[in-house]
N, C-alpha and C positions, 0 to 999 in steps of 0.2 A: 648857109644854110639856115633858118629861123625855125627854132620848135612850134609845133603847131600851137594856137591856142584853148586853152579849156578855159570851161565855162563853168564859176564855180558854182554851185548853189546858193543863193543865200536865204536865209529863214526870213520869212516876212517879222517885219520888224512888232512884236508886242506890245501895249502899252504897258508903262511904269506901272508895279504891283506896289499898292499901299492906298493910305486913305487921305482924302483932300482935308484943308483947314478946314472947309464947312463941314463936313462931316465929324472931324473931331469933336467940331465945337457943338454938334448938335449933338452930339453921345454925354458931351460934358452935362450940358445943361437940362437933357432928362436926368441924369445922376444927382445932380443940384436939385431937382425937384421932389425926385423920390427920398432923397436923405431928409429936405424941409418936410415932406411928410411923414417920416418914421418920426423924424424928430416931436413932432407937435403933436403928434399920437403917444407916445411912448414915455416920455417925462414925466405928464401927470401922473400915469400908472404909476411910475416908481413910487411918488410921494405916496398915493393909496396903500401903493405893498409895503412902505416902511412901516405906516401906518396899524395895519394888518396886523403885523409883525409885533409891533408894541404893544397893542392888546394879546395878541397870543402869549408871548412874554409874561404880561402881567398876569394870565391865568394860571400858566404854569406857576410864577411865585406863589400864585394863591394856592394850589396842591401843595405845594410844600411846606407854605404854611400853615395849612389845616392836619398835615404829616407832625408838623414840629407839635401843633396845639394835641393833636393824639397822644404822642410820647411824653409831653413836659407837661398838659395840663393846663396849659398860659400861651398867649401870642408872644414873641420875642417884643421886648420894649424898643421903642425908638434907640437910646443907647446903644441897646446888643445889635438893632440892624438885622438887613438881611443874610449878611456872612455867617452868622450862626445856620443856617440851613444848609450849608456846605458842610459844618463840623461835624463829625461821625459820632452818633448818641449810640443807645441799646440797641434799635432799630435800624441803626445806616444814618448815611445822611439822609437828609431829606430831597437834596437836591445834586445833582454831581458836581454843577458847579453853578454861579450867578452867570445868567446874561445880562450883557448892556446893551441900552437898549440902541436902536438903529440908527442912531446919530455918534454911538462910541461914548455915551456916560452912564453914568450908574443908574439905578432906577431910584427912587426917594420911596420913604416909607418912615410912618409914625406909627407908634403904636400909645396909648387908645388912639384913632381918629379922632376926626371931630365929627358933630351930629351924631355922637352914641356908635359910633360904627367902630367895631374891634380892632381895623388899622386901613389904613390907608397907601397904596401905591399906586405912584404917578410918572410920569414923564413930564417937563416942558415942551417936549415935541423938536421939530428941525432947529427950530431959534434957540431954544434953552433958554427962553425966558418965560415967565410966568402969562399966560393969556396969550393970544394969539387965533389966528384963524387959516383956515386951509392946510397946508400942510403944517404951518407952526402951529398948531391949536396942541394945546395940553391934554395927553393920554391919560386919563384917571378911570382908577379901578372902582370908584361908586357911580359911573354914568359909562354902564353899557348895557 
């Protein structure tokens, strides 16, 4: 005697889960376009931000120079440099620390300055060389 046949209920076959190659390529293309838009709009802002930081640093150094002048009656000489602003005096140090420019170089200083200015403070900008335009422009204390 043969056993009776039982029918096994089969589940309906569902399509494979996942993404097609075309869908993945469309998503990658969209991500590429968004990345391009962000880079084009953000990178110029970084250069402007570095120039603004340099101007703010120079203003901070000028405040330190004023405090040092009040204490000593004169501005530091070119030979003494800006480092004297961090040395403790009778009223304490004029600056806690001397910042470097946004491109990692020390600010330049001379006293007396040119054109009858008491001092000059400057940075040569992104390229580190005198002159330049845009992000490579010099940041000068006397041109603000």
